VMD Tcl script that draws the C-alpha trace (Angstrom):
set ca {
  {89.69 111.42 153.90}
  {90.77 107.92 154.98}
  {94.27 106.84 156.06}
  {95.12 105.38 152.66}
  {94.32 108.64 150.87}
  {96.26 110.66 153.46}
  {99.31 108.39 153.08}
  {99.22 108.64 149.32}
  {98.87 112.43 149.54}
  {101.87 112.59 151.88}
  {103.78 110.34 149.51}
  {103.04 112.63 146.59}
  {103.96 115.71 148.61}
  {107.35 114.09 149.27}
  {107.90 113.74 145.52}
  {106.45 110.29 144.96}
  {104.91 109.30 141.62}
  {101.18 108.79 141.18}
  {101.34 105.06 140.46}
  {99.04 103.39 142.95}
  {96.08 103.16 140.60}
  {98.09 101.51 137.81}
  {97.30 97.82 137.43}
  {100.75 96.85 136.11}
  {102.63 98.48 139.01}
  {103.14 96.51 142.22}
  {102.89 98.49 145.48}
  {102.61 98.30 149.24}
  {101.37 101.07 151.57}
  {101.95 100.88 155.34}
  {100.98 103.45 158.01}
  {102.42 102.38 161.37}
  {101.22 98.76 161.72}
  {98.33 99.09 159.28}
  {98.52 97.62 155.79}
  {96.51 100.21 153.83}
  {97.05 98.87 150.33}
  {98.90 96.20 148.40}
  {99.06 95.05 144.81}
  {101.14 92.25 143.26}
  {102.22 91.38 139.73}
  {103.24 88.11 138.14}
  {106.56 86.85 139.47}
  {106.37 88.92 142.64}
  {105.00 87.78 145.99}
  {104.42 90.21 148.87}
  {103.11 89.13 152.24}
  {102.62 91.90 154.83}
  {100.96 91.37 158.18}
  {100.89 92.86 161.66}
  {102.78 90.67 164.14}
  {102.82 92.98 167.20}
  {101.80 96.47 168.18}
  {103.41 98.95 165.76}
  {105.23 96.03 164.03}
  {104.71 94.65 160.53}
  {106.40 91.62 158.98}
  {106.97 92.01 155.24}
  {108.15 89.15 153.04}
  {109.03 89.96 149.41}
  {109.91 87.17 146.95}
  {110.91 87.59 143.32}
  {110.50 84.22 141.69}
  {113.25 82.45 139.75}
  {113.88 83.88 136.30}
  {111.34 86.69 136.54}
  {112.35 90.20 135.41}
  {109.87 92.61 137.04}
  {109.41 95.21 134.34}
  {108.06 98.16 136.36}
  {109.54 99.60 139.51}
  {107.84 98.26 142.64}
  {106.64 101.13 144.84}
  {106.48 101.02 148.64}
  {105.25 103.75 150.95}
  {105.99 103.54 154.69}
  {105.18 106.17 157.22}
  {103.62 107.62 160.37}
  {101.00 110.35 159.91}
  {100.44 111.67 163.47}
  {102.91 113.83 165.34}
  {103.86 110.90 167.59}
  {104.12 107.23 166.83}
  {106.32 104.21 166.15}
  {106.70 101.93 163.15}
  {108.81 98.79 163.07}
  {109.18 96.82 159.86}
  {110.75 93.36 159.80}
  {111.64 92.96 156.12}
  {112.74 89.76 154.38}
  {113.64 89.92 150.71}
  {114.37 86.87 148.60}
  {115.54 87.44 145.03}
  {115.68 83.98 143.47}
  {118.03 82.73 140.76}
  {118.27 85.03 137.67}
  {115.41 87.23 138.93}
  {115.47 91.06 138.81}
  {113.53 93.80 140.55}
  {113.86 97.51 141.30}
  {112.08 98.86 144.40}
  {111.43 102.52 145.24}
  {110.55 103.05 148.90}
  {109.30 106.41 150.17}
  {109.26 106.87 153.95}
  {107.10 109.84 154.95}
  {106.72 111.45 158.35}
  {105.30 114.88 157.47}
  {104.03 115.88 160.94}
  {106.64 114.16 163.09}
  {107.43 115.60 166.50}
  {108.24 112.32 168.26}
  {108.31 109.44 165.75}
  {110.45 106.34 165.64}
  {110.91 104.31 162.43}
  {112.76 101.00 162.73}
  {113.68 98.83 159.74}
  {115.29 95.43 160.32}
  {115.97 93.73 156.97}
  {117.49 90.49 155.71}
  {118.16 90.47 151.96}
  {119.17 87.36 149.96}
  {120.11 87.65 146.31}
  {120.56 84.25 144.73}
  {122.81 83.29 141.83}
  {122.49 85.72 138.94}
  {119.81 87.74 140.70}
  {119.64 91.54 140.74}
  {118.05 93.80 143.41}
  {117.95 97.61 143.28}
  {116.53 99.38 146.34}
  {116.11 103.16 146.34}
  {114.88 104.68 149.59}
  {113.74 108.31 149.83}
  {112.86 109.97 153.16}
  {110.72 113.01 153.93}
  {110.72 114.05 157.59}
  {109.08 117.48 157.63}
  {110.58 120.50 159.39}
  {110.41 119.55 163.08}
  {113.33 117.15 163.32}
  {111.26 114.77 165.40}
  {112.10 111.54 163.60}
  {114.44 108.81 164.81}
  {115.37 106.27 162.13}
  {117.08 103.01 163.09}
  {117.87 100.79 160.10}
  {119.72 97.49 160.02}
  {120.29 95.25 156.99}
  {122.00 91.90 156.63}
  {122.73 91.31 152.93}
  {123.88 88.15 151.14}
  {124.70 88.19 147.43}
  {125.43 84.84 145.74}
  {127.64 84.22 142.69}
  {127.07 86.62 139.76}
  {124.37 88.43 141.72}
  {124.18 92.19 142.23}
  {122.65 94.59 144.69}
  {122.36 98.38 144.75}
  {121.06 100.37 147.68}
  {120.58 104.10 147.56}
  {119.34 106.19 150.46}
  {118.57 109.90 150.17}
  {117.17 112.64 152.37}
  {117.79 115.93 150.60}
  {115.30 118.38 152.11}
  {113.82 119.06 155.55}
  {115.17 117.84 158.85}
  {116.97 114.51 159.21}
  {116.42 114.18 162.95}
  {118.38 111.19 164.33}
  {119.51 108.52 161.92}
  {121.41 105.34 162.76}
  {122.19 102.98 159.87}
  {123.98 99.63 160.04}
  {124.30 97.74 156.71}
  {126.48 94.67 156.24}
  {126.92 92.73 153.00}
  {128.56 89.37 152.20}
  {129.49 88.59 148.58}
  {130.28 85.36 146.78}
  {132.33 85.04 143.57}
  {131.65 87.59 140.81}
  {129.00 89.26 142.97}
  {128.63 93.03 143.13}
  {127.31 95.53 145.66}
  {126.94 99.31 145.63}
  {125.78 101.16 148.76}
  {125.08 104.85 148.26}
  {123.94 107.45 150.81}
  {123.02 111.08 150.18}
  {121.90 113.08 153.23}
  {121.42 116.76 154.10}
  {121.37 117.57 157.85}
  {120.84 120.79 159.78}
  {120.04 122.30 163.19}
  {120.88 119.57 165.76}
  {120.41 116.56 163.49}
  {122.62 113.55 164.22}
  {123.66 111.06 161.50}
  {125.42 107.76 162.11}
  {126.13 105.42 159.20}
  {127.96 102.12 159.30}
  {128.31 100.31 155.98}
  {130.37 97.17 155.65}
  {130.99 94.81 152.72}
  {132.90 91.55 152.80}
  {134.25 90.56 149.37}
  {134.54 86.87 150.16}
  {134.37 85.46 146.61}
  {136.92 85.77 143.81}
  {136.32 88.72 141.46}
  {133.65 90.15 143.73}
  {133.16 93.94 143.60}
  {132.07 96.49 146.20}
  {131.55 100.27 146.36}
  {130.60 102.23 149.49}
  {129.81 105.84 148.63}
  {128.52 108.41 151.15}
  {127.97 112.12 150.55}
  {126.74 114.17 153.49}
  {126.05 117.90 153.84}
  {125.90 119.43 157.33}
  {125.12 122.88 158.65}
  {124.18 124.64 161.91}
  {125.01 122.22 164.78}
  {124.45 119.00 162.89}
  {126.77 116.04 163.45}
  {127.67 113.02 161.34}
  {129.86 109.98 161.77}
  {130.39 107.80 158.72}
  {132.06 104.40 159.19}
  {132.77 102.52 155.95}
  {134.55 99.15 155.98}
  {135.49 97.05 152.97}
  {137.17 93.67 153.37}
  {138.64 91.72 150.45}
  {139.47 88.04 151.06}
  {139.76 86.51 147.57}
  {141.80 86.79 144.37}
  {140.51 89.45 141.98}
  {138.26 91.04 144.59}
  {138.14 94.81 144.13}
  {136.43 97.65 145.97}
  {136.37 101.36 146.68}
  {135.27 103.47 149.64}
  {134.37 107.13 149.07}
  {133.14 109.51 151.75}
  {132.60 113.22 151.16}
  {131.24 115.53 153.83}
  {130.61 119.29 153.47}
  {130.25 121.29 156.67}
  {129.07 124.82 157.40}
  {128.61 126.85 160.58}
  {129.28 124.74 163.71}
  {128.61 121.34 162.17}
  {130.86 118.40 163.02}
  {131.82 115.59 160.63}
  {133.80 112.41 161.14}
  {134.76 109.90 158.45}
  {136.25 106.48 159.28}
  {137.18 104.54 156.15}
  {138.59 101.07 156.78}
  {140.08 98.89 154.04}
  {141.13 95.37 154.94}
  {142.86 93.30 152.23}
  {143.62 89.67 153.02}
  {144.77 88.32 149.65}
  {147.70 89.49 147.54}
  {145.57 89.51 144.38}
  {142.81 91.68 145.86}
  {142.68 95.47 145.77}
  {140.68 98.06 147.71}
  {141.02 101.85 147.52}
  {139.55 104.61 149.63}
  {139.02 108.37 149.54}
  {137.64 110.59 152.32}
  {137.21 114.34 152.18}
  {135.76 116.71 154.81}
  {135.65 120.44 154.30}
  {133.71 123.56 153.45}
  {132.07 124.46 150.19}
  {134.65 124.88 147.43}
  {135.55 128.58 147.31}
  {136.21 128.64 143.57}
  {132.79 127.16 142.77}
  {131.23 129.56 145.25}
  {132.81 132.62 143.65}
  {131.83 131.46 140.18}
  {128.18 131.13 141.12}
  {128.17 134.44 143.02}
  {129.58 136.13 139.94}
  {126.48 134.91 138.11}
  {124.18 136.73 140.50}
  {123.57 134.31 143.38}
  {124.20 135.39 146.94}
  {126.55 133.27 149.11}
  {123.76 131.21 150.71}
  {122.12 130.46 147.36}
  {125.43 129.56 145.76}
  {126.34 127.22 148.60}
  {122.99 125.49 148.34}
  {123.45 124.92 144.60}
  {126.85 123.33 145.24}
  {125.51 121.13 148.05}
  {122.52 119.93 145.98}
  {124.89 119.15 143.13}
  {126.95 116.98 145.44}
  {123.96 115.17 146.89}
  {122.35 114.53 143.51}
  {125.53 113.01 142.08}
}
mol new
graphics top color blue
foreach p $ca { graphics top sphere $p radius 0.5 }
foreach p [lrange $ca 0 end-1] q [lrange $ca 1 end] { graphics top cylinder $p $q radius 0.2 }
display resetview
């Protein structure tokens, strides 16, 4: 079996859809610094090339006015137990263009693997970009993920990012996302992560509502057990009239896990409004008792509640 087939198999095992053979679905498959497969569709340009050892430069352009009908699928990963993958990503969504991207990052055998994503995302006037990233790390906890994104959304543009890791070990994760919004622009940043053993999660999400009537939502839901740790830093700044935003961080802890939530709201105009909500605690006892009364044991009931939170 070649590397492409092994990557696709790992992708499917992680819950990915079998879409790579479909001619009307754009895709990109990377294993470390190797481009194993790529397919474009009209209105979408993808240029991926190795620029250094373990490093790939990826440029994605959605041309002006194009509405990409089918979800674009990307598969990134490292197949061996040890390795490094660095992706320099540049995304350009031109005026009035739209695309949805589903990226699956798979590290099924990881014992000592580093995955670095450094992205710059530009959404031009009236453009729309949806990016859903799903991770599968296996059971060893040997993955370190370092992700940084600089995001710029022009007037009437919108961007949604959603990250999830719901099963297996998280390992070490360090995210730093920062968005800048013009007038009437919108951004939603969502994170859903389950961590266990000695996993360590650090998330920093920041959005600057610079334009009038811009909108921003930062929403993190994290479940921790054993000795896992998480620190969530969410910052929302509103500088213009009519700018509105909300920060929501919910963390559930069990055993000896440790959770920290740092919501920061910074309002610099009297006609702007930002709200925040942060909650850290154990599994809700009423929900727990209700499920146990239906025949689940305590561990099963807690898992149902946690998965319900993370799939929200």
